N, C-alpha and C positions, 0 to 999 in steps of 0.2 A: 478796396473797400472792408475788406476783415482787418490789414494795415489799419486804414481808420477808426477800425472802431476801436483795436486794440485802443489804443491814439486817443481814448476815447472813455475807453476804461481805466487809463496809465490818471489819465488829467482828473476824475475822479477822485482814484485811493489817493495823490496826493494831493490835493485840495483837502479831502477828509482828513491825511493828516495831519497836514500841516493851519488848518483853522477853527478845527472841530473839535477834534479830541484830545484832550493833556494828556501828555505821560504816563496817569496813574491809569487812561485806559486802555490795557497792553492786551487784551483783548483783540477789539474794537479796531486796533492798533494794528495786532497782529497778524488779523485779520486784510486789512485794507493793503498792506507790506505784501504780503502774500500773493493776492487780486496783483499789485504791481508786478511784481516779480514774472508771476506769468506774461504780464502784455511781456516786459521784456524780454523773455526766455520766443519771446512771436515774432518778438522786432526784429532780433537777431537775426533767427531765420527767416523771418519777410526778407529781409536787407541783403543778406545770404542766396535767398533765391530768382532776386528781383533784382538783385546787384543795387540798391537804390544811390544816389547821387551822394556825394560828399552835401551839395546842399541843401538836398530830401532831410540826410540825417542833421546836417548842423544846425535846420531852421524845429525840428521836429525836438532835438534834445535843449534847443534855444527856448523852446515856447516850454514847455514841461519844468523846469531853470525857475521863467516868468514869472509860473502861476504860482507860486513860494515869496516872489517879490514884498508882499506886504504881508507874513504874517509874523506874528511872535514866532522869535526859534524855541520847541515849547519840548523834545527833545533831551537838550542841553543846556544846563543852565550858567554855561563858563563865561559867558556871552557881560555875565556880569565886572568878569575879573579885567574883559578886553575895555570897556569904556576907562572904566578903574583907573587903569594903570596910560591911559590914550590920554584923560585929563590930569593925571598927578602931568605929566609933562608939559601940557598944556598952561599952567600954575607951575611950572619949572620946580616940581621936587621930582626926586629920582623915586622911580617905583622899584628896584628894586632897596631904598635903604628907611624904608615902615608899612611896620605891618596895619593893612588896613584898616580892623578894629581899631587901632593907639592915634593915627590917623583923626578918626570922627571922632574920639573923647581927648582932643591935643586941643581938637577946636582949627588944625591949621587945614584945615577945609572947610567951605560953606555948610554949615548943619541946615540944611535943605530933603525936602520930602526927597530929590532927585540923590544925589551923593549918599542921605542912608537907607534910599534903596537895595543901589545898588553892590555896599558892604552887608548889606541886614541878610540881600536873599542871595549870594555869591557864595558860593563852597567851601574857597580855602582866605579867612580873614584872618585865622592866626596864622597862614606862611606869608614868606617874602615871594616876590616877584619869582616864579621859571622858566617866563615867556624870554626870547633870545631879545638883543634888540633890533631887530627886521622885525621883527614879530610887533612889537615896542611899538618899532613905526607906522605900523598900517594899523594899529590902535588908534595913534597919536594923531591921524591920518581920519579916520571914521568919525573921531569927535570932533571937526571944524565946524560942525553946522548946530552944533549946545549942545547943551544940559538938557536934554530931550533923546530919554534912552530909546523910542521911536524911530525917530529918525537916528539914532548912532548905528541902526540897526538898517535904514533901509539905505548908509551910506559904507555901509560894512560890505553889507550884500550886493553893492554894485561892483567894490573893487573884487571879489570871488567873483561872482558872478565874469567878470571883462578876462581874467583870471581862465576860468572852466573854457571861455572863447578860444583861447590862448593852448589850451589843452588838447581842444579838439583839431585844431589846428596843427599843433603839433604830433597827435598820432597823426592824422591824413598824411603827413610828408614822414616821418618813419616809416608810417608802409609802405611808401611808394619806395620810398629807398634802398628800404631792403625785397621791394616784391612781393610781398606778402597782401590777400586780397585788402579790399577795400575796408568789410563791411562789417572784419575788426571793429573796425571802429565801436559799431555799436553794441558790442561789450561795452564800453566806459562811456556811451555818449546816452544808455538808456540807463543805465543800471539804476535800479532806488534807490538802496544802499548811499550810493555816491550822489546822489538828486537830495538828501533828505540829511544826509548830514555833513557834504559843502556851502550848499545853495540854502539850505532851510537852516539846520541850526551850528550854522558859521565856523565849523572847524576852518583851519587852517592845514587841512593836508591834504588837498587843491594846488593849492602855493605852492604847496615841495617837488609835489607832484609833476609843479611847472620844472623848476630845480631842475627835476631830477630827467624830465622826456629832455629838456634841453640839452641837460651832459650828454643821453644816449645822443640825439639826432650830430652833436657836434662829433662825438666818438665813431660815429659812421663817415663820416667826411673824415678822417686823422687829425683832428684840427685837436690837440690836445690842451690849447689855452684854452678853447672857451668852453671846454670837455671842463675841466675844472673852475670856469667860472661856474656854468649850470649847479653842475656839486655844489660848490661854496654854495651858492644862494636857496640850496634846498637847508642846508646845516645852518646856515645862516636863518633858518624861519624857525626851525624845530631841530630837534637836536639829536632824532632817532632815528637817520643820516647817513649820523657817521659809522651804524654798525653795515655799513657797506665797504665803507672806507678800504678794507683788504682785497675786494675785491681791483682796488687798482693797481697790486703789487704784479700781477698777472697782468695785468690787460694793455701793459704801454713795452717799450723796449729798453733798455737802458737811459736813453737820451732825452728820449719822451717822455719816460717816466719823470726825470728829475727838472723837467718845461713843469706838465703836473703839480707835481708835489712846490715847485715853489710859487708856482698862481694860484692856488690856492689856500697857499700856508700866507703867504701876503693880502690874500681877497679875506678870510676870515682872522686874522687878524688884524682884518680893517672893520669885518661887522663886529666882531666881538669889544672894539676899542671901545664902550661906549660903560660898558663892563668893567674889562679887563684895569681900563683907568680908573678908573671912578667909584676903587676902594674898595665896592662893595661886590665882592668876587666872593665873599667867606658868608654871604646872605646867602644869593644865590643855590650855589653848593649845599650849602644845612637843608635847604627848602626843596634840592632837589634829591638829597640821598633820604627828607623825610617822605617824601614822594613812595619812595623804591622801597622803604624798611618801613614804610606804616599801611597802605594803601591795599588793597586786593580785590579783582573782579572777574568776572569771566574769567580765570587761570583753567591753565589744562597739569602739566604737569607739576606747578607750584602743588597746586590744588591736592595732587594725589596725595604729594612726599608729605604735606600735613597733615589729612586725612590720617596716616603711618605715621610717621608720628604721633602722630598724638594717641595711638597709644599706646607708648612710653612714657610720652609729660605730659602734662599737666598744664598747660599754655602754650599761647597762640606760637608758632616756630619763625615768622617773619621776619627779623630782622637778624635772621641768622643762614634760612633760606633762600630770603632772596638776592643779598651779596653775594652768597655760591654758585646758587644759579645763575648768575648773571656776569662770574667768573667764569661756567660751564660756558657760558654764552660765546665769548668771548674768543675764551680757546677754538669751539666748534667754527668760527664765521672767519676765524685769521687758518684757519683748517680747508674750510669754501676757499678761503678767496685764493689761495698760492697756489688751490691745483688746477689744470692746464695750462700752460703759456698757451700765447697768441690764438686769443678767440676771434670771434666776427663780434660784429653785434649784437645777435640773437642770442651768440653762446650768453657777452653780458647780462644783458636782462635775464636772461634764462638764472643765472647767479643771484641777479639782483636778489627774484624771485625765492629765491631757496631759501639763500640766506633773512629773507624775511623772517618767512612760514619756521625759521630754524628760531629765531630771533624773540615774534610771535610767543612760541609756544614753552620757552624759559621765562615767561615775564608774569610777575605776580598778579596783571592790571591791564585787560586786553576789549578797551572801548571798541563800539563798532567802527571810529574812524582811523581806527589803526592803520587798518586792509587797502585803505584808500589807495597812498603810492605803491603797493606791492602788484593790485588789481589792477592800476596804470600799463606798471609795467608788464606784467602780465599778456595784455593785449598781443604782443612780439614775442610768447610761446606759443607750444603745447601745452603749457601747464593752465590749466581750464581750478587750479583746486579752490582760489581768490573767487571767482566767480561763485563756486559752491558755496565756501566757508561768505561769502556777502551776503548768500539767501536764508546761511542760518546764524549766524550769526546776532542779528534782531532779534533771540532769546532771550539774549544776555538782559532784554531792557523785560523781563518780567521784574526783574530788581524790584523796580518802581510802581509793580500790582498793587495798589492804597495807600492807604496815608504814608504808613510806615515803609523807609528801604527792607526787603529780604531776600537774599541770593538764597533760590533753593538748586540746591546738588543736582537734586535728575535731573531738571534744567538744564542747567549745565552739561553734568554731561550727557545728556543725548545728544545738544548741539558737536560734543566733540568726537561724542563715537560716530557719531553719523561725517565727520569729518575725516576721520582715522578711516576711516570704511574709503571713504571715494580718495583718501590719500594710496590708503592699499594700492586700488583698481589702478592710479594712475602708473603708481613703481609694479604693479603688478601680470599687469595688460598693457603695457604701452607695447606696438608694433610700429618696428618703422616700414611705411609705407607712402614709397615717396609718391607726389602727386607729381601733376603735366609736367609744373615750372618747380618743382624739387623742394620748393617754399617753407614746406612743412611734413611735420612726421605726428599720425593721428594713433589719436587714440579714444579710446571710449568716452573718456570727458570731452571729447571732444563735443558729441550729439547732445551734452544739454541745454 
């Protein structure tokens, strides 16, 4: 009975956030998210104690996601660019070749309410698209239903929902292969950040996780070719999984490594062929670099360094600090990647999680949905830091409270202070206490 009551409260929080509250209503949104997160923790513990079946978790998690099937994405406006790029492909126009604002003014696209809404409401009309070709393919498919934004949303959400079902199935099978407790599936299945950002706000990190889970699953089967295909799928959707590339240096013996590199190279060449051979690689790279050196949101180390530099200079140092932090991140990720040869699947997942953590802490922009791939991978490790962070990162939406964007550093400081405190607990109080099945290392954060 308590489980069903928790599911009811959770459902009410999701419906309230998805249908009745705008992004500007931060306090009510945060309150409902907190309610959902408490219900989430209860459901995980209930799954652990009562050993709920995969079918029960699958159906419950699917219902929670399905509640948002008709909702407008309220926490993000990225979807306007999705549908704009997808429609361009349908018109035979290369989305990397033109700026949205310029196309509308030139008359190359219809001057109707649909197109004008897409352009005026997207957050980057003066930037070339930075979404990889495989990403663009999904955009295009979602626009097959016509020039209707709501139908486009329903179409894309259906695709996202199907990938989420695949994720749940993959997690269940990986847990079984690794002889890890089945209840761990609940850590991903019921997570409110995952539900709101993937199903609700239509972000593709859930699909990215699908590729990483495929890679992890086939790595556990010692199948380097399909592992390479899974990782390539993730990179083909978003470039961010490239950050874990160094992990493969220590994951294979020499023969398997060369097979992996060959297959992944061919796969990535095919996936990025429209961009590489379409003559628009410069536009893509220009916008990508502008993003890296112009945008800042919910950062940690970067904000600290920006504050320190402000004591000596009177301009925003993002143009220098952004690339410098990326260089440091690359060096650290390479170091983590080459450490410790002969890893098992759990070790590999753990490395990936820590690499994501290092990368995100050194970025100038950390949107809440960026956490989702690492959160999904952490299911197979004792590291609960991303689960804790998924409850804290919603604080970043305070910047949209009111009519004008305004990020308060003290809120960001609170988020990262709590996160670093939990990281210290994880590192300092880790205790090796093998369970009866020898599958798990327990820490104080396992009680979260």
